[in-house]
Each structure stands twice: as C-alpha cells, then as structure tokens.
C-alpha positions in Angstrom: -31.9 63.2 -40.3 -32.8 63.9 -44.0 -29.8 66.2 -44.6 -26.3 65.5 -43.1 -23.9 68.3 -42.4 -21.8 69.2 -45.4 -19.2 71.4 -43.6 -17.5 71.4 -40.2 -19.4 74.6 -39.3 -22.7 72.9 -40.1 -21.7 69.8 -38.1 -20.8 71.8 -35.0 -24.0 73.8 -35.2 -26.3 70.8 -35.8 -24.7 68.5 -33.2 -24.6 71.3 -30.6 -28.3 70.6 -30.0 -28.6 67.7 -27.5 -31.9 66.4 -28.9 -30.7 66.4 -32.5 -27.4 64.7 -31.7 -29.2 62.1 -29.6 -31.8 61.4 -32.3 -29.2 60.9 -35.0 -27.2 58.6 -32.8 -30.3 56.5 -31.9 -31.3 56.3 -35.6 -27.7 55.2 -36.6 -27.5 52.6 -33.8 -31.0 51.3 -33.5 -32.6 51.9 -36.9 -35.0 48.9 -36.3 -35.9 49.9 -32.7 -34.1 50.5 -29.4 -32.6 47.4 -27.7 -31.2 47.0 -24.2 -27.4 46.6 -24.5 -27.5 44.3 -21.4 -30.2 41.8 -22.2 -31.2 42.8 -25.8 -34.8 43.3 -24.7 -36.8 45.6 -27.1 -38.6 48.8 -26.4 -37.0 50.0 -23.1 -38.6 53.0 -21.4 -37.0 56.4 -22.3 -36.4 58.8 -19.4 -36.7 62.1 -21.2 -35.4 64.4 -18.4 -32.2 62.4 -18.2 -32.0 61.2 -21.8 -31.4 57.6 -20.8 -33.4 54.4 -21.0 -34.5 51.9 -18.4 -35.1 48.2 -19.4 -38.4 46.7 -18.4 -36.8 43.2 -18.3 -33.5 43.5 -16.6 -34.4 46.9 -14.9 -31.0 48.3 -15.8 -30.5 51.9 -17.0 -28.3 52.8 -19.9 -27.4 55.8 -22.1 -26.8 55.9 -25.8 -23.1 55.5 -25.1 -23.4 52.1 -23.5 -21.5 49.4 -25.4 -19.9 51.9 -27.8 -16.5 53.6 -28.1 -18.0 56.5 -26.2 -18.8 54.5 -23.1 -17.3 55.6 -19.8 -16.5 59.0 -21.4 -17.7 62.3 -20.0 -17.3 63.8 -23.4 -20.7 64.8 -24.9 -22.2 63.9 -28.2 -21.7 67.5 -29.3 -18.0 66.7 -29.4 -18.1 63.1 -30.4 -20.2 63.5 -33.5 -18.3 66.4 -35.1 -15.1 64.4 -34.4 -16.5 61.4 -36.2 -17.7 63.6 -39.0 -14.2 65.1 -39.4 -12.2 61.9 -39.3 -14.6 60.0 -41.6 -14.4 62.7 -44.2 -10.7 63.6 -44.0 -8.9 62.2 -47.1 -5.4 62.9 -45.6 -6.1 62.0 -42.0 -6.6 64.1 -38.9 -4.1 64.7 -36.1 -5.0 65.1 -32.5 -3.8 68.7 -32.6 -6.1 69.5 -35.4 -9.0 67.9 -33.6 -8.1 69.8 -30.4 -8.1 73.1 -32.2 -11.3 72.5 -34.1 -13.4 71.2 -31.2 -12.0 73.2 -28.4 -10.9 70.2 -26.3 -7.5 69.5 -24.9 -5.0 67.7 -27.1 -5.0 64.7 -24.6 -8.8 64.4 -25.0 -8.5 64.7 -28.8 -5.9 62.0 -28.8 -8.2 59.7 -26.8 -11.1 60.4 -29.1 -9.0 59.8 -32.2 -7.9 56.4 -31.1 -11.4 55.3 -30.1 -12.8 56.4 -33.4 -10.0 54.8 -35.4 -10.6 51.5 -33.5 -14.3 51.6 -34.4 -13.4 52.2 -38.1 -11.2 49.1 -38.4 -12.5 46.5 -40.7 -12.4 43.3 -38.6 -15.3 41.6 -40.4 -13.1 39.5 -42.7 -9.9 38.1 -41.2 -9.3 35.7 -44.0 -6.7 36.0 -46.8 -6.9 38.3 -49.8 -7.6 36.8 -53.2 -8.1 37.7 -56.8 -5.9 40.5 -58.0 -3.5 41.5 -55.2 -0.8 44.3 -55.3 2.3 44.0 -53.2 4.7 46.8 -52.5 7.0 48.4 -49.9 8.1 51.9 -49.0 10.4 53.8 -46.7 8.8 56.2 -44.2 10.9 59.0 -42.7 12.2 62.4 -43.6 15.3 63.3 -45.5 18.2 64.0 -43.2 19.3 67.0 -45.2 16.0 68.7 -44.3 16.4 68.1 -40.6 17.9 70.2 -37.8 21.6 69.8 -37.4 21.3 67.9 -34.1 18.9 65.5 -35.7 21.0 65.2 -38.9 24.0 63.9 -37.0 22.3 60.6 -36.4 21.0 60.1 -40.0 22.6 59.9 -43.4 21.5 62.4 -46.0 19.7 60.9 -49.1 16.6 59.0 -50.1 17.8 55.5 -49.0 16.5 53.5 -46.1 19.0 54.8 -43.4 17.0 56.0 -40.4 13.6 55.1 -42.0 11.0 52.5 -41.3 10.3 49.9 -44.0 6.6 49.3 -44.4 5.2 46.6 -46.7 1.6 46.1 -47.8 -0.7 43.8 -49.7 -3.8 45.3 -51.4 -6.8 43.5 -52.9 -7.9 46.7 -54.8 -10.2 48.0 -52.1 -8.8 46.3 -49.0 -5.2 46.8 -47.7 -3.0 45.3 -45.0 0.2 47.0 -44.0 3.0 46.0 -41.7 6.4 47.4 -40.5 9.1 45.0 -41.6 12.8 44.8 -40.7 14.2 44.7 -44.2 13.1 44.6 -47.8 14.6 41.2 -48.4 12.9 37.9 -49.2 12.9 36.7 -45.6 10.6 39.5 -44.5 8.5 40.3 -47.6 7.6 36.8 -48.9 6.2 35.6 -45.5 3.9 38.7 -45.4 2.6 37.7 -48.9 2.0 34.1 -48.0 0.3 35.0 -44.7 -2.2 37.4 -46.3 -2.8 36.1 -49.9 -4.6 32.9 -51.0 -2.5 30.6 -53.1 -3.3 30.8 -56.8 -4.1 34.5 -56.7 -2.7 37.0 -59.2 0.1 38.9 -57.4 1.4 42.1 -59.0 4.7 43.6 -57.8 7.5 45.9 -59.0 10.8 44.4 -60.2 12.3 44.0 -56.7 14.2 40.7 -56.6 12.8 39.9 -53.1 9.4 38.9 -54.7 11.0 36.2 -56.9 10.2 32.6 -56.0 6.6 32.9 -54.9 5.6 30.0 -57.2 2.3 29.4 -55.4 0.9 32.6 -56.9 0.4 33.9 -60.5 3.2 36.4 -60.0 3.5 39.2 -62.6 6.0 42.0 -62.5 5.7 45.6 -63.7 9.2 47.2 -64.2 8.9 50.9 -63.3 12.0 51.6 -65.3 9.9 50.8 -68.4 6.3 51.4 -67.5 3.8 51.9 -64.6 0.9 50.0 -66.1 0.6 47.0 -68.4 -3.1 46.1 -68.7 -4.2 45.0 -65.2 -0.6 44.6 -64.0 0.3 47.6 -61.8 0.9 48.7 -58.2 -0.8 52.1 -58.6 -3.3 51.3 -55.9 -0.6 50.9 -53.3 1.3 53.9 -54.6 -1.9 56.0 -53.9 -2.1 54.4 -50.5 1.5 55.3 -49.6 0.9 58.9 -50.8 -2.2 59.2 -48.5 -0.4 57.5 -45.6 2.6 59.8 -45.7 0.5 62.9 -46.0 -1.5 61.8 -43.0 1.4 61.2 -40.8 2.7 64.0 -38.6 6.5 64.6 -38.4 6.5 63.3 -34.9 4.8 60.1 -35.9 7.3 59.6 -38.8 10.2 59.9 -36.4 8.7 57.5 -33.8 7.9 55.0 -36.5 11.4 55.2 -37.9 12.8 54.6 -34.4 10.5 51.6 -33.9 8.5 53.2 -31.1 4.7 53.3 -30.7 3.2 56.2 -32.5 0.5 58.7 -31.5 -1.5 60.7 -34.0 
C-alpha cells in the first residue's frame, strides 16, 4: 500500500476489506515473492475463492497465517492488523481491555492477541552483551499505600520506599534495554546483572548508589543526582525515560501482581 492508515478509524476501515488486508500482509511477509512455509518452494498457486495457496512441490495448502503469530487462530486479519497498528504506535502501551473495547472482541481474545503481538515484537536477533556507553539504574514499581483502599493499605506501609513494591533493574545501551526483577537493590543482585549483560571495558554510567561500586572491569562513572542530572555524556536519562514509559503503560492490576511476585497480564 502507498499510504498507511494514520488513525485508528482509518485502520479499521482499511483493514475491514479482506482483499486489502490480505494484500498488505502478503506484501509485508513476501516482498520478494510468495514462498511455501513448509518447503520454501517459490510461486505456489493462489486459490482465489478461498484466499489460500497450494504448493506445487509439496502439494500442501496454507494461508497467510501459516508460520506466524496468527497461526491456528480463527481471528481474521480485520482484527489482527488494527491490533498490530495500535500496539506498534502506542507510546504508553495498550492494555487488553483497551484493545477489547476498540476492536469489539472479548477481553480474553484481546489478551491472547496482545501477548502474541508482543512476542513477535521482541528483539531476539542479538543475544550478546551490550557495549559502548551503557546506563544502569533501578526503580521501585508499585502504588503508594496511602492512595489505596483501606483493606489494601493494611498490608503495605505508607510512603515512597520499597515496602510492598517490586524492584526492577535495567541496563541500557542507548537504544537497547534489558530489564529484570531483582530481590534487592544491593550489590549481590545488581552487579551480577551488569556483568551478565555488559561487555568488560564498556563505559557504565550509574547514579550514586553504593551498590554499583566495585565494578572495576568497566569504565564506571557516576552522576550524583543530588548535584546534577547530566555531566557531558554521563547520565541515566535514557533509563529514566524508560521507567516513565513503563510505569505509565502498566495497569494497576499488573503493578500489584508484579509487586506480589506473580505473573502479570496486560
């Protein structure tokens, strides 16, 4: 397609047409020509009435969904493509409830689609360590007890400290980030995370937390937030922005489950 949808309304209207949505998906998946997902043979025969292909080599039939996150799903492209459009363009994230309301599917279906799309969007092309200029920081995720219902407040302590919250640490190569839930913000939990994900000799920038001291295999530089937030190239502003987006994208239920150490749903 020459012009991609600019708004959700446009996306829903455009992708409601079965031929248009199929053509765009084919162009995105097989820009150099259709290939059989079973034997990789080129130029399979297209069965127009059923909108599927039949391979002339292995004789198997397949749809555009074969070998994708949409495989084995009865959900049509008219739902999948607007969902992908919404999630890819959402700066603060999309919840399954928002997807359910926008597309007119059940919340359970929206949850299934959301997890499939997030899986496809993961960057698994480079599993090596980060290098160059790397920021390291940690944060607490969870609401303030004083803002909670009385029944919920009884099991938490009011304040901005770590009580009742999950501790999440991350390393960022200014464009690529890796985050992990850790037990504490002490050396024994934070320094192994850095060593596992950062190449030796890299420039590591952190705040003044004492837990980062002793990482001698890195060019470690500290920015003390009590004095400044930026000193030339030394800062953790990239991760501060990441934390902000992460927290805005998490629903209250996800925050509570994360703080309790339970698996989260969007």
